[in-house]
C-alpha positions, 0 to 999 in steps of 0.5 A, spaced: 513 458 501 512 461 494 507 466 497 512 469 502 517 469 496 511 473 492 510 478 498 517 479 499 517 481 491 512 486 492 514 489 498 522 489 496 522 490 489 516 495 489 519 500 494 526 498 492 525 501 485 521 507 488 527 508 492 532 507 486 528 512 482 529 518 487 536 516 488 538 516 481 533 521 478 533 526 484 527 528 488 520 526 487 515 530 484 508 530 487 505 529 480 509 523 478 507 520 485 500 521 484 500 518 477 503 512 480 498 511 486 492 513 481 494 507 476 495 502 482 489 504 485 485 503 479 488 496 479 487 494 486 479 496 485 478 491 480 482 486 483 478 487 489 471 487 486 472 482 481 476 477 485 477 478 493 470 479 494 467 474 489 471 469 492 469 471 499 462 470 498 463 463 494 467 460 500 462 463 505 456 468 505 455 475 504 454 477 511 462 474 512 464 478 506 461 485 509 464 483 516 471 482 513 470 489 509 469 492 515 474 489 519 479 491 513 477 498 513 478 498 521 485 495 521 487 500 516 484 506 520 487 504 526 494 503 523 493 510 520 491 513 527 498 510 530 502 513 524 498 520 526 500 520 533 507 518 531 508 523 526 505 528 531 500 530 525 494 530 530 488 535 528 490 535 521 490 527 520 483 527 516 484 533 512 487 532 504 493 535 503 496 540 498 503 536 497 505 529 498 510 531 503 504 533 507 500 527 506 506 523 509 506 528 515 513 530 513 512 537 515 509 536 521 515 531 523 520 536 521 518 542 525 518 538 531 524 533 530 528 539 526 531 533 522 530 530 515 533 524 517 529 522 523 523 524 518 524 519 513 526 514 519 519 515 522 516 515 515 519 508 514 516 505 520 509 508 518 509 505 511 512 498 514 506 498 518 502 500 512 505 494 508 502 488 513 494 488 510 497 488 503 501 482 505 495 479 508 491 480 501 497 476 498 497 470 503 490 469 503 489 469 496 496 465 495 493 459 499 487 459 495 490 460 488 497 462 486 495 466 480 491 470 484 496 471 489 501 473 483 496 478 481 495 481 487 503 481 488 504 485 482 499 491 484 502 491 491 509 492 487 506 498 483 503 501 489 509 501 493 513 504 488 511 511 489 511 510 497 519 508 496 520 514 492 516 519 497 520 516 503 527 516 500 527 523 499 528 526 506 533 520 508 537 522 502 536 530 504 538 528 511 545 526 509 544 518 509 548 515 503 543 513 497 546 506 498 544 506 505 537 509 503 535 504 498 537 498 503 533 501 509 527 502 504 528 494 501 528 492 509 521 496 510 518 493 504 520 486 507 515 487 512 509 485 507 511 478 508 509 479 515 502 480 513 503 474 508 504 469 513 498 472 517 494 471 511 497 464 510 495 462 517 488 464 518 486 462 511 488 455 512 484 454 518 477 453 514 473 456 508 470 461 513 477 463 515 479 464 508 473 468 506 474 472 512 481 473 510 479 475 503 474 480 505 479 483 510 484 484 505 479 487 500 476 492 505 483 494 507 485 495 500 478 499 498 479 504 504 486 505 502 484 507 495 477 511 496 480 514 503 487 516 501 489 514 494 484 517 489 482 524 493 489 525 495 491 524 488 486 529 485 487 534 490 495 534 489 494 534 481 488 539 481 486 536 474 483 530 471 490 526 470 489 522 476 482 520 474 484 518 467 490 513 470 485 510 475 480 508 470 486 505 466 489 502 472 482 499 473 482 496 465 489 493 467 487 490 473 481 487 469 486 484 464 490 481 469 485 478 473 483 474 466 490 473 464 493 471 471 488 469 475 
């Protein structure tokens, strides 16, 4: 039960804070989102490499860890393809965009739906799907070690803050009240618990299943970091600031795994 609570904390509090920031401070800035994402990405990398992958190898072997990494990356790729089809991004799905509005497919959606509000709703749905593999990491880790589960919950919460910021802007611009926008974002953040439940169920079957859960979660997180967060952050900011914050995040992740894990 504590694992599910932690997953709700990571999803609801993380995305909720992002939505609240935008509601109070106004429209998000790409630079701020880039810094948040880069820092969270660095933390995610260190936790995957220092905790998830070593644990997967310990409970099984290198072959299972590699298989899980591939499965995790494929899972996120499939979810993103679903997101691209929903948004109508189509041929542009593989390119790096100049702004985070483009990155979250806001422009494609608006041009077809003529509605900022509908844009925000589609983005909410897509990020809700994206939260499931993140919850899987928490569930699998929490079954084995509550401290590791807490560490992952913290980094996922950090990662969800800029996502909440990015989604809340079109909702508010589309006429939805700030209060209702924040409530919707909180509800979508709760989908992280779905992944956490899957992680608990799969991880509790056997040592091999636990190892597979660790490595799947690690593969999903690494794909998100190296395939999206870091390249997009650098392109959007057009300077070295994201790299610096990613390195800072890596060090913070190392400290978190040492202190909490």
